[in-house]
C-alpha positions as CSV (number, residue, x, y, z in Angstrom):
1,M,-57.2,3.6,-3.1
2,A,-57.8,1.3,-6.4
3,V,-54.2,0.3,-6.4
4,L,-54.1,-0.8,-2.6
5,S,-57.4,-2.3,-2.9
6,K,-56.0,-4.7,-5.9
7,I,-52.8,-5.4,-3.5
8,R,-54.9,-6.5,-0.8
9,Q,-56.6,-8.9,-3.1
10,R,-53.5,-10.7,-3.9
11,S,-51.8,-10.2,-0.6
12,F,-50.7,-14.0,-0.5
13,F,-49.3,-14.3,-3.7
14,L,-47.2,-10.9,-3.5
15,I,-45.8,-12.1,0.0
16,I,-44.2,-15.0,-1.7
17,I,-43.3,-13.2,-4.9
18,I,-41.6,-10.1,-3.2
19,A,-39.8,-12.6,-0.5
20,L,-38.2,-14.3,-3.8
21,A,-37.3,-11.3,-5.4
22,L,-35.5,-9.8,-2.4
23,F,-33.9,-13.2,-1.7
24,S,-32.4,-13.0,-5.2
25,F,-31.7,-9.3,-5.1
26,V,-29.6,-9.8,-1.7
27,L,-28.0,-12.9,-3.4
28,A,-27.2,-10.9,-6.7
29,D,-25.7,-8.0,-4.8
30,V,-23.7,-10.5,-2.6
31,I,-22.2,-12.4,-5.4
32,Q,-21.5,-9.2,-7.3
33,S,-20.1,-6.7,-4.8
34,G,-20.7,-8.6,-1.3
35,T,-19.3,-11.1,0.7
36,F,-18.4,-13.4,-2.1
37,G,-16.4,-10.8,-4.0
38,A,-12.8,-9.3,-3.9
39,G,-12.7,-5.8,-2.4
40,A,-16.1,-6.1,-1.3
41,N,-15.4,-4.2,2.0
42,D,-13.3,-1.4,0.2
43,V,-14.7,2.3,-0.5
44,G,-11.5,2.5,-2.4
45,S,-8.0,2.8,-1.9
46,V,-5.0,5.2,-2.1
47,N,-1.7,4.2,-3.2
48,G,-2.9,0.4,-2.3
49,T,-3.8,1.4,1.2
50,D,-7.4,0.3,1.2
51,I,-10.7,2.2,2.6
52,E,-12.5,-0.2,4.4
53,A,-16.0,0.3,4.4
54,Q,-17.1,-0.6,7.8
55,Q,-14.9,2.1,9.7
56,F,-15.4,4.2,6.6
57,M,-19.3,4.4,7.4
58,Q,-19.0,4.5,10.9
59,N,-16.8,8.1,10.0
60,V,-19.5,9.1,7.8
61,A,-22.4,8.4,10.4
62,M,-20.5,10.6,13.0
63,I,-19.5,13.6,10.5
64,E,-23.6,13.5,9.8
65,K,-24.5,13.4,13.6
66,Q,-22.2,16.3,14.2
67,G,-22.8,18.3,11.1
68,Q,-26.3,19.6,11.8
69,G,-28.1,19.7,8.3
70,T,-25.7,17.7,6.7
71,S,-26.8,14.9,4.4
72,S,-25.4,11.4,4.0
73,T,-24.0,12.1,0.8
74,Q,-22.1,15.3,1.8
75,A,-20.9,13.2,5.0
76,L,-19.9,10.6,2.6
77,N,-18.0,12.9,0.5
78,S,-16.3,14.7,3.6
79,A,-15.3,11.5,5.1
80,W,-13.5,10.4,1.7
81,D,-11.6,13.6,1.4
82,Q,-10.4,13.2,5.1
83,E,-9.6,9.5,4.4
84,V,-7.4,10.6,1.0
85,R,-5.7,13.4,2.8
86,R,-5.1,10.9,5.9
87,I,-3.4,8.4,3.9
88,I,-1.6,10.5,1.4
89,L,0.0,12.7,4.3
90,T,0.8,9.7,6.6
91,E,3.1,8.0,3.9
92,E,4.9,11.7,3.5
93,F,5.4,11.8,7.6
94,E,6.6,8.2,7.5
95,K,9.2,8.9,4.5
96,L,10.4,11.8,6.2
97,G,10.4,10.0,9.8
98,L,8.1,12.5,11.4
99,K,7.2,11.5,15.0
100,I,5.6,13.3,17.9
101,G,7.4,12.7,21.2
102,S,5.5,12.6,24.8
103,E,6.8,16.2,25.5
104,Q,5.7,17.6,22.1
105,L,2.4,16.0,22.5
106,I,1.8,17.4,26.1
107,N,2.8,20.8,24.6
108,V,0.0,20.3,22.3
109,I,-2.5,19.5,24.8
110,K,-1.5,22.7,26.5
111,Q,-2.6,24.6,23.7
112,N,-6.1,22.9,23.7
113,P,-8.4,25.2,25.8
114,N,-10.8,22.2,26.7
115,L,-7.9,20.3,28.3
116,A,-5.6,23.1,29.4
117,Q,-8.4,24.8,31.1
118,N,-9.7,21.9,32.9
119,P,-10.1,22.7,36.7
120,Q,-9.4,19.0,37.4
121,F,-5.7,19.6,35.6
122,L,-4.9,22.9,37.2
123,N,-2.6,23.4,40.2
124,A,-3.1,26.1,43.1
125,A,-2.2,28.7,41.1
126,G,-4.5,27.9,38.3
127,Q,-2.0,26.5,35.8
128,F,-2.1,23.2,33.8
129,D,-0.3,20.8,36.0
130,E,1.2,18.0,34.2
131,N,1.2,15.3,37.2
132,K,-2.4,15.7,37.7
133,F,-3.0,15.2,33.9
134,K,-0.8,12.1,33.8
135,E,-2.7,11.0,37.1
136,S,-6.0,11.6,35.5
137,L,-5.0,9.3,32.6
138,K,-3.6,6.7,34.5
139,G,-6.8,6.3,36.3
140,I,-9.3,6.1,33.3
141,K,-6.5,3.6,31.8
142,N,-6.8,1.2,34.9
143,A,-10.5,1.5,35.2
144,P,-12.6,-1.5,34.5
145,D,-15.0,0.2,32.2
146,Q,-12.5,1.1,29.3
147,T,-15.1,3.4,27.5
148,Q,-13.3,6.7,28.3
149,W,-9.8,5.3,28.0
150,L,-10.9,4.2,24.6
151,Q,-11.9,7.7,23.6
152,W,-8.9,9.3,25.2
153,K,-6.9,6.9,22.8
154,E,-8.7,8.1,19.9
155,F,-8.5,11.7,20.7
156,E,-4.7,11.4,21.4
157,K,-4.4,10.0,17.9
158,N,-6.1,13.1,16.5
159,I,-3.9,15.3,18.3
160,E,-0.8,13.5,17.3
161,R,-1.9,13.9,13.8
162,Y,-2.7,17.2,14.0
163,A,0.7,17.9,15.5
164,L,2.5,16.0,12.8
165,E,0.7,18.3,9.9
166,Q,1.5,21.2,11.7
167,M,5.1,20.1,11.8
168,Y,5.2,18.8,8.3
169,N,3.3,22.6,7.3
170,T,6.1,24.3,9.3
171,M,9.0,22.3,7.2
172,I,7.3,23.4,4.1
173,K,7.2,27.1,4.9
174,S,10.7,27.0,6.2
175,G,11.6,25.9,2.6
176,V,9.7,29.1,0.9
177,Y,12.2,32.1,0.8
178,T,11.9,35.6,-0.9
179,T,15.2,37.2,-1.9
180,K,16.3,40.7,-2.2
181,A,16.5,40.3,-5.8
182,E,12.9,39.3,-5.7
183,G,11.8,41.7,-3.6
184,K,13.3,44.4,-5.9
185,Y,11.6,42.8,-8.8
186,L,8.2,42.8,-7.3
187,Y,9.0,46.5,-6.6
188,K,9.6,47.5,-10.1
189,L,6.9,45.1,-11.4
190,E,4.5,47.5,-9.5
191,N,6.1,50.7,-10.1
192,D,7.8,50.9,-13.2
193,K,5.4,52.6,-15.8
194,A,5.1,52.4,-19.7
195,D,3.4,54.7,-22.4
196,F,2.4,53.4,-25.7
197,D,0.2,53.8,-28.7
198,Y,-1.6,50.7,-29.9
199,V,-4.1,49.5,-32.3
200,T,-6.9,46.9,-31.5
201,V,-9.6,44.8,-33.4
202,A,-11.8,42.9,-31.1
203,F,-12.8,39.3,-31.8
204,S,-16.3,40.2,-31.6
205,T,-16.0,42.1,-34.7
206,V,-16.1,38.7,-36.2
207,A,-19.5,36.8,-36.3
208,D,-19.3,33.6,-34.8
209,D,-21.1,31.8,-37.5
210,Q,-17.8,32.6,-39.6
211,V,-15.9,30.4,-37.1
212,K,-17.4,27.1,-36.8
213,V,-16.0,24.6,-34.0
214,S,-16.5,20.9,-34.0
215,D,-16.4,18.6,-31.0
216,A,-13.6,17.0,-32.3
217,E,-11.4,20.2,-32.2
218,I,-12.6,20.7,-28.7
219,I,-11.5,17.3,-27.8
220,D,-7.9,17.7,-29.5
221,F,-7.6,21.1,-27.6
222,M,-8.1,19.2,-24.1
223,K,-5.9,16.6,-24.8
224,K,-2.9,18.9,-25.2
225,S,-3.4,20.2,-21.7
226,P,-5.0,17.2,-19.9
227,K,-4.4,18.4,-16.3
228,K,-6.0,21.4,-17.1
229,Y,-9.2,19.8,-18.4
230,K,-9.0,16.7,-16.3
231,S,-12.5,15.3,-14.9
232,D,-13.7,13.0,-13.0
233,N,-16.0,9.8,-14.6
234,T,-19.2,11.5,-15.1
235,T,-22.5,10.6,-16.6
236,S,-25.4,12.4,-18.3
237,V,-29.1,11.3,-18.0
238,D,-32.4,12.4,-19.8
239,F,-35.5,12.5,-17.5
240,V,-39.1,13.7,-17.4
241,L,-40.9,14.4,-14.2
242,V,-44.5,13.0,-13.8
243,E,-45.6,15.4,-11.0
244,N,-47.8,13.8,-8.4
245,K,-50.2,17.1,-8.3
246,P,-54.1,17.5,-7.8
247,S,-56.1,17.8,-11.0
248,K,-58.6,20.7,-11.6
249,E,-61.0,18.2,-10.4
250,D,-59.5,17.9,-7.2
251,E,-59.5,21.5,-6.7
252,Q,-63.1,21.8,-7.3
253,A,-63.8,18.5,-5.2
254,M,-62.5,20.4,-2.2
255,L,-64.5,23.6,-2.6
256,S,-67.5,22.0,-1.3
257,S,-65.9,20.9,1.8
258,I,-64.1,24.3,2.5
259,G,-67.3,25.8,2.0
260,D,-69.0,24.0,4.9
261,V,-66.1,25.7,6.8
262,K,-66.6,28.9,5.6
263,V,-70.1,28.9,7.0
264,K,-69.0,28.5,10.5
265,F,-66.2,31.0,10.0
266,D,-68.4,33.9,9.5
267,S,-69.7,33.7,13.1
268,V,-66.8,32.1,15.3
269,A,-65.7,33.7,18.5
270,N,-62.4,32.6,18.6
271,V,-60.7,32.7,15.4
272,G,-57.3,31.6,16.7
273,E,-58.9,28.2,18.0
274,F,-61.1,27.8,15.0
275,V,-58.2,28.1,12.6
276,N,-55.9,25.6,14.4
277,A,-58.9,23.2,14.6
278,N,-59.6,23.4,10.8
279,S,-56.2,24.5,8.8
280,D,-53.3,22.5,7.8
281,I,-51.4,25.9,8.5
282,K,-51.6,27.2,12.0
283,F,-52.8,30.7,13.2
284,D,-50.5,33.5,13.0
285,S,-51.2,36.5,15.2
286,T,-48.5,38.9,13.2
287,Y,-49.9,41.6,11.8
288,V,-48.6,42.1,7.9
289,T,-48.8,44.8,5.6
290,K,-50.6,44.7,2.0
291,K,-47.4,43.9,0.1
292,D,-46.9,40.8,2.1
293,L,-50.3,39.6,1.5
294,P,-50.6,36.8,-1.5
295,I,-50.3,39.0,-4.6
296,D,-53.2,37.8,-6.8
297,Y,-55.8,38.7,-4.0
298,Q,-54.0,41.9,-1.8
299,E,-56.4,44.5,-2.8
300,E,-59.7,41.9,-1.6
301,L,-57.6,40.5,1.6
302,F,-56.4,44.0,2.6
303,N,-59.6,46.0,2.1
304,L,-61.9,43.5,4.1
305,P,-63.8,44.9,6.8
306,V,-63.3,43.6,10.6
307,G,-65.0,40.4,10.7
308,G,-65.6,39.9,7.1
309,V,-64.3,36.8,5.3
310,Y,-63.0,36.2,1.7
311,G,-62.4,33.0,-0.2
312,P,-62.4,30.4,-0.9
313,Y,-59.2,31.1,-3.1
314,V,-56.3,29.0,-4.1
315,F,-52.6,30.0,-3.0
316,N,-49.5,28.0,-2.7
317,G,-51.3,24.6,-3.1
318,H,-54.2,25.4,-0.5
319,Q,-57.7,26.1,-0.8
320,C,-57.7,29.4,1.5
321,I,-60.6,31.4,3.4
322,S,-59.5,34.4,5.4
323,R,-61.1,36.5,8.0
324,M,-60.2,40.0,9.2
325,V,-59.7,40.0,12.7
326,A,-58.2,43.5,13.2
327,K,-56.2,46.5,11.8
328,K,-53.5,48.9,12.8
329,G,-52.3,52.1,11.8
330,N,-48.8,53.1,11.2
331,A,-47.8,49.6,11.9
332,S,-44.2,49.8,10.1
333,A,-42.5,52.5,8.2
334,K,-39.9,52.7,5.7
335,A,-37.1,55.3,6.3
336,S,-33.5,56.3,4.5
337,H,-30.8,57.8,6.8
338,I,-27.3,59.1,6.6
339,L,-25.1,58.1,9.8
340,L,-22.4,60.6,10.6
341,A,-20.2,58.9,13.4
342,Y,-17.3,60.4,15.1
343,K,-14.4,59.4,17.3
344,G,-15.6,57.5,20.3
345,A,-18.9,56.5,19.4
346,P,-20.0,53.0,19.6
347,Q,-18.9,50.7,17.0
348,S,-17.4,53.8,15.3
349,T,-14.1,53.7,13.2
350,A,-14.3,57.5,12.2
351,T,-11.6,59.8,13.2
352,R,-13.9,63.0,13.1
353,T,-14.8,64.9,15.9
354,K,-18.4,65.1,17.3
355,E,-18.7,68.8,16.4
356,E,-17.5,67.9,12.7
357,A,-19.8,65.1,12.4
358,Q,-22.8,67.2,13.1
359,A,-21.6,70.1,11.1
360,L,-21.5,67.4,8.1
361,A,-24.8,66.2,9.1
362,N,-26.1,69.5,8.9
363,D,-24.7,70.1,5.4
364,L,-26.1,67.0,4.2
365,L,-29.6,68.0,5.5
366,A,-29.5,71.2,3.6
367,Q,-28.5,69.3,0.3
368,A,-31.2,66.8,1.0
369,K,-33.8,69.1,1.6
370,A,-32.6,71.2,-2.0
371,N,-32.7,67.9,-3.8
372,P,-34.7,65.0,-1.9
373,G,-34.4,62.9,-4.9
374,N,-30.6,62.8,-4.6
375,F,-30.8,61.1,-1.1
376,A,-30.0,57.7,-1.7
377,M,-26.5,58.9,-3.7
378,L,-25.9,61.4,-0.5
379,A,-26.1,58.2,1.6
380,M,-24.0,55.7,-0.5
381,T,-21.3,58.3,-0.6
382,N,-21.6,59.5,3.0
383,S,-23.0,57.3,5.3
384,D,-20.9,55.2,8.0
385,D,-23.6,52.7,8.3
386,P,-22.3,49.8,6.8
387,G,-25.6,47.8,7.0
388,S,-27.6,50.4,4.8
389,K,-25.2,52.6,2.7
390,N,-25.0,50.5,-0.4
391,N,-28.7,50.4,-0.3
392,G,-29.1,54.2,-0.3
393,G,-29.3,54.1,3.5
394,E,-32.9,52.5,3.4
395,Y,-34.4,50.4,6.1
396,D,-37.8,49.0,5.1
397,N,-40.7,47.5,7.5
398,I,-39.4,49.2,10.7
399,T,-41.7,48.5,13.5
400,P,-42.0,50.8,16.5
401,G,-39.0,50.0,18.8
402,Q,-37.0,48.5,16.5
403,M,-34.7,51.5,16.2
404,V,-33.2,53.7,19.0
405,P,-35.5,55.8,20.8
406,Q,-34.6,59.2,18.7
407,F,-34.6,57.5,15.4
408,N,-37.9,55.5,16.2
409,D,-39.6,58.7,17.5
410,F,-38.5,60.8,14.2
411,V,-39.9,58.2,11.8
412,F,-43.2,57.5,13.6
413,N,-43.9,60.8,14.6
414,N,-43.3,63.0,11.3
415,A,-45.4,62.8,8.0
416,V,-43.9,60.9,4.8
417,G,-41.5,62.8,2.9
418,T,-39.8,64.8,6.3
419,I,-36.6,65.1,6.5
420,G,-34.4,66.0,9.6
421,V,-31.3,65.5,11.7
422,V,-31.3,63.4,14.9
423,E,-28.3,62.5,17.5
424,T,-28.2,59.0,19.0
425,D,-25.2,57.5,20.7
426,Y,-24.1,56.4,17.3
427,G,-23.8,59.9,16.0
428,F,-26.0,62.2,14.1
429,H,-28.4,60.9,11.4
430,V,-29.7,62.6,8.6
431,I,-33.3,61.1,8.2
432,K,-35.7,60.8,5.4
433,V,-39.7,59.2,6.3
434,M,-40.2,57.3,2.8
435,D,-43.7,55.6,3.7
436,K,-45.8,54.4,6.8
437,Y,-47.6,51.3,6.5
438,N,-50.8,49.9,8.1
439,A,-51.1,46.2,8.7
440,V,-53.8,44.0,9.2
441,L,-54.3,40.7,11.2
442,L,-55.7,37.9,9.1
443,G,-57.1,34.2,10.5
444,T,-56.8,32.3,7.5
445,V,-58.0,28.4,7.1
446,A,-55.6,26.7,4.7
447,Q,-56.5,23.4,3.6
448,K,-53.6,21.6,1.5
449,I,-55.3,20.2,-1.9
450,Q,-54.4,16.6,-2.5
451,P,-54.6,14.4,-5.1
452,S,-57.4,12.0,-5.2
453,E,-57.1,8.3,-5.4
454,A,-58.4,8.5,-9.0
455,T,-55.5,11.0,-10.2
456,I,-52.9,9.0,-8.0
457,D,-53.7,6.0,-9.6
458,A,-53.9,7.9,-13.2
459,I,-50.2,9.4,-12.2
460,Y,-48.9,5.9,-11.5
461,T,-50.2,4.5,-14.6
462,K,-49.0,7.4,-16.7
463,A,-45.4,7.2,-15.5
464,S,-45.3,3.2,-15.6
465,Q,-46.6,3.0,-19.3
466,L,-44.1,5.8,-20.2
467,E,-41.2,3.9,-18.7
468,A,-42.5,0.7,-20.4
469,D,-42.7,2.7,-24.0
470,A,-39.3,4.1,-23.5
471,N,-37.5,0.8,-22.8
472,E,-39.2,-0.2,-26.2
473,N,-38.7,2.9,-28.4
474,A,-35.4,5.0,-28.6
475,D,-37.0,8.4,-29.2
476,F,-37.5,9.0,-25.7
477,A,-38.2,13.0,-26.5
478,A,-40.9,11.8,-28.8
479,L,-42.8,9.8,-26.3
480,A,-42.4,12.5,-23.7
481,K,-43.8,15.4,-26.0
482,K,-46.8,13.0,-26.8
483,A,-47.3,12.6,-23.0
484,G,-47.4,16.3,-22.7
485,L,-44.2,16.0,-20.4
486,E,-40.5,18.1,-20.8
487,V,-37.4,16.1,-21.3
488,I,-34.9,17.6,-18.5
489,P,-31.0,17.2,-19.0
490,A,-28.7,16.4,-16.1
491,T,-25.4,16.6,-17.5
492,N,-22.1,16.1,-15.9
493,L,-23.2,13.6,-12.7
494,K,-20.1,12.7,-10.5
495,G,-20.3,9.6,-8.8
496,S,-20.0,11.3,-5.7
497,D,-22.8,13.6,-6.3
498,E,-26.0,13.4,-4.4
499,Y,-28.3,16.3,-6.3
500,V,-29.6,16.2,-9.6
501,Q,-30.7,19.3,-11.1
502,G,-34.6,19.6,-11.5
503,V,-35.5,17.0,-8.7
504,G,-33.0,17.6,-5.9
505,S,-31.4,15.1,-3.6
506,Q,-31.7,12.2,-5.5
507,R,-28.5,9.5,-4.7
508,E,-30.2,6.8,-6.1
509,I,-30.6,8.1,-9.7
510,V,-26.9,9.0,-9.5
511,R,-26.0,5.5,-8.2
512,W,-28.0,4.0,-11.0
513,S,-26.5,5.9,-13.7
514,F,-22.8,4.7,-12.7
515,N,-24.0,1.0,-12.1
516,K,-22.0,-1.5,-14.3
517,D,-24.9,-3.1,-15.5
518,T,-26.9,0.1,-16.4
519,E,-26.3,0.6,-20.1
520,I,-26.4,3.5,-22.2
521,G,-29.9,4.1,-23.4
522,D,-31.3,1.9,-20.2
523,V,-34.6,3.5,-18.7
524,R,-35.8,3.3,-15.2
525,R,-38.5,4.9,-13.2
526,F,-37.7,6.5,-9.8
527,E,-40.2,7.6,-7.0
528,V,-39.3,10.9,-5.8
529,P,-41.0,13.4,-3.3
530,Q,-42.6,15.3,-6.5
531,G,-43.9,12.2,-8.0
532,F,-42.1,9.9,-10.6
533,V,-38.9,10.4,-12.5
534,I,-38.6,8.5,-15.5
535,A,-34.6,8.7,-16.6
536,K,-32.7,7.5,-19.6
537,L,-29.0,7.0,-19.4
538,K,-27.9,9.1,-22.1
539,D,-24.0,8.8,-21.9
540,R,-21.1,8.0,-20.1
541,N,-18.0,10.1,-20.0
542,E,-14.8,8.0,-19.0
543,S,-12.2,9.8,-21.1
544,G,-10.7,11.5,-18.1
545,L,-11.5,15.0,-19.7
546,L,-14.4,17.1,-19.4
547,P,-17.7,16.4,-20.9
548,I,-18.2,18.0,-24.3
549,D,-21.2,20.3,-23.2
550,I,-19.2,21.7,-20.1
551,A,-15.9,22.0,-22.4
552,K,-18.0,23.8,-24.6
553,Q,-18.3,26.5,-22.1
554,S,-14.4,27.4,-21.9
555,V,-12.9,25.8,-24.4
556,E,-15.2,26.6,-27.5
557,P,-14.7,30.4,-27.2
558,I,-10.8,30.0,-27.0
559,I,-10.7,27.9,-30.2
560,K,-13.2,30.6,-32.0
561,N,-10.8,33.6,-31.1
562,Q,-7.7,31.5,-32.6
563,K,-10.0,31.2,-35.7
564,K,-11.1,35.0,-35.5
565,A,-7.6,36.0,-34.8
566,E,-6.5,34.9,-38.5
567,I,-9.3,36.5,-40.3
568,I,-8.2,39.7,-38.3
569,K,-4.5,39.3,-39.0
570,K,-5.4,39.7,-42.7
571,K,-7.1,42.7,-42.0
572,M,-4.1,44.7,-39.8
573,S,-1.4,44.3,-42.4
574,G,1.1,47.2,-42.6
575,A,4.3,48.2,-41.2
576,S,3.0,50.9,-39.0
577,L,-0.1,51.7,-36.7
578,E,-1.5,54.1,-38.8
579,E,-1.5,51.7,-41.9
580,A,-3.2,48.8,-39.8
581,A,-5.8,51.4,-38.3
582,K,-6.4,52.1,-41.9
583,K,-7.0,49.0,-43.2
584,S,-9.0,47.5,-40.2
585,G,-11.1,50.4,-39.5
586,A,-9.6,51.1,-36.2
587,T,-8.0,54.0,-34.5
588,V,-4.6,54.6,-33.1
589,Q,-5.3,55.1,-29.2
590,T,-2.8,55.8,-26.5
591,A,-2.0,54.0,-22.8
592,T,-0.1,56.0,-20.3
593,G,1.3,54.8,-16.8
594,V,0.6,51.0,-17.2
595,S,2.4,48.6,-14.9
596,L,3.5,44.8,-15.3
597,K,1.6,44.1,-12.3
598,A,-1.7,45.6,-13.3
599,P,-1.3,45.1,-17.1
600,V,-4.8,46.8,-18.0
601,V,-5.1,48.6,-21.3
602,P,-7.4,51.6,-20.8
603,N,-10.8,50.9,-21.8
604,I,-10.1,47.4,-23.1
605,G,-9.2,45.3,-19.9
606,N,-6.7,42.8,-18.8
607,E,-4.0,42.3,-21.5
608,P,-0.5,40.8,-20.3
609,K,1.0,40.0,-23.5
610,V,0.1,43.5,-25.1
611,V,1.6,45.3,-22.1
612,G,4.8,43.3,-21.8
613,K,5.3,43.7,-25.3
614,A,5.4,47.4,-24.7
615,F,7.8,47.2,-22.1
616,G,10.0,45.2,-24.2
617,L,10.2,47.4,-27.2
618,A,12.6,50.3,-27.7
619,A,11.1,53.8,-27.8
620,G,9.7,54.2,-31.3
621,K,9.9,50.8,-32.4
622,T,6.4,49.0,-33.5
623,S,5.3,45.4,-32.6
624,E,4.4,42.4,-34.6
625,I,0.6,41.6,-34.6
626,I,-0.3,40.4,-31.0
627,E,-3.1,37.9,-30.0
628,G,-4.6,39.1,-26.9
629,N,-7.4,38.4,-24.5
630,T,-9.9,40.5,-26.2
631,G,-8.6,40.9,-29.7
632,M,-5.5,41.3,-32.1
633,F,-3.2,44.2,-31.1
634,M,-0.1,46.4,-32.7
635,V,2.1,48.2,-30.3
636,R,4.4,51.0,-30.4
637,A,6.6,52.0,-27.5
638,K,6.7,55.3,-26.6
639,A,8.8,55.0,-23.1
640,V,9.5,53.3,-20.1
641,T,9.6,55.1,-16.8
642,K,11.8,53.4,-14.1
643,A,11.0,53.5,-10.5
644,P,13.4,55.2,-8.3
645,E,15.6,53.0,-5.9
646,V,14.5,52.7,-2.8
647,P,16.4,51.9,0.7
648,S,14.3,48.6,1.3
649,Y,12.3,46.2,-0.5
650,E,11.5,44.5,3.1
651,T,7.7,45.3,2.6
652,Y,7.9,43.5,-0.8
653,I,9.5,40.8,0.4
654,T,7.6,39.9,3.4
655,Q,4.3,40.0,1.6
656,D,5.6,37.7,-1.2
657,R,7.1,35.4,1.6
658,S,3.6,35.1,3.6
659,Q,1.6,34.5,0.4
660,N,4.0,32.0,-1.2
661,R,4.3,30.2,2.0
662,S,0.6,30.0,2.3
663,Y,0.8,28.7,-1.3
664,A,3.2,26.3,-0.8
665,V,1.4,24.3,1.7
666,S,-1.8,24.0,-0.2
667,M,-0.2,23.3,-3.4
668,S,2.2,20.4,-2.2
669,Y,-1.0,18.7,-1.0
670,I,-2.5,19.4,-4.3
671,A,0.5,17.8,-6.0
672,L,0.7,14.6,-4.0
673,K,-2.9,13.9,-4.5
674,E,-2.5,14.5,-8.5
675,K,0.6,11.9,-8.4
676,A,-1.5,9.3,-6.2
677,E,-3.1,6.2,-7.2
678,I,-6.4,6.6,-6.2
679,K,-9.5,4.3,-6.8
680,D,-12.8,5.7,-6.0
681,N,-16.0,3.7,-5.3
682,R,-18.0,6.0,-3.9
683,A,-20.6,5.5,-6.8
684,N,-21.6,2.2,-5.3
685,F,-22.6,3.6,-2.0
């Protein structure tokens, strides 16, 4: 490549320059955040307890190793959450004086199947033997090699911590109680019913352009509920992607090289070997149906005669030539079925008898034959197969032998459109043969279209020039447009984020946007798998509240509705529902049997304020105008039907207590975390 040639010509000078640059980079890093700086080894702190970087990064490496497919950033964030939780809860354990004794530790160990069922710790009766266990520990403790002992101590520490947390959670749960009065209240909440008339004018009847909302109003609204709209510090970046992709000239240049392959491909004896020797994608001996072929070339490829060659053609970034190896009829099929299971059949929860299942199958068969187009609906409403009923009973691309023999034989031995009943071990099946597919086996030489040296040089030059121009010109969008590129916004980036919308995993861009030396308006070029990203730091949000562009999604509709409410109120003036309806153009409607637990107004939706008002009014009384979730309401109470007394409310008490205990455990930690003073330096890692 031209760039590499220039580098080689100046290699000695470049080595000196690179060495000096690396030294100055390392020195600057050391001075700013390394050995010479305070707090250099900390990832953060919780209530004054530092999270030391070396041990923390060891935990990150362990999590990444244990979690297959876990990225470094995901592991880092997981380790951070674990450390924050450990420090917060340890403080609570110490305040409460919680400790685990040796006997308690043994009991916890007994519950660990890996230890409790280990043969070396079992006695003659096959039971866990404490003496054998303790003797084994004594042996590894006194062993010359202390590796196992250190591993055990770490494991013991984790067991102890687990036991303490379980004890702590039990204490929290024990403090949660539901009284009989609360159980009775929950019963009435569900079973007391209200009937009422109402008039409503929806917020949607007022056009959005009548109620403008400013950014300042959104900020003021969030400031009234800072906890609800709390946010980590975030950044926003605008960027363009200069893709490192081949040009049209590169695609044309490859045609001649793959054309030489085509000449040989016509007459080669072993297609598989030839493909593997000449293609970037290995030979696949799978037969495929027409719909599985590249959509732009389905007809040409599927209709090739055996031995025929098609191409070259471009598909998925490759120059391709395909040869028809073989064809197969009835290779796969499409069918729909209704399973009628019965009591005792495998995996069945049905209560019907075998005879009842067969009778129902025959009845559904008659319905399906009378109206074949209704088969999907019959399957959705009657089938016992959870894997297909929501899809109208459909299974596509069924291959011979895939289904149980009776099902398989019916599908492949009958014509398309046939409907019948077969019995299998799972029950009775009403089956409709939907389609049959022929399949082909193709050998395809696919050579990836790579950008040429000239293209790579041009892309690098374009990206570098854009970076230089953007550092001198504030109008980033105009520069991008001139270069034929699109500006992509990446908003609400957090210091712990890994992914940047539009370019995937790009931790370095996130770190750069949070770096204290990066100022708003700064531009930098990054090399990414797709090519080059030229990024411009657009904004930093350090207010502790949601960024405006994110807040707009939830806050702006609320403020708009508040403004619309004032407009609608003027339309709904009147002392009665009939007057309000006449002036607003609405109608008087009726709701019956509505409960406080499910405060749903028919045809409107969830409206707890409206239903609550209906329960609170005396019969015949009319409410003032109520601001609901979907619009403005007026209500006139008709009647409230009280639920009858029952001998016991234990069901409601038990359910509420169980829910509240689980809720209390999670909410207690959330409360402690919100109260904690947490310093987070993850953006630097």
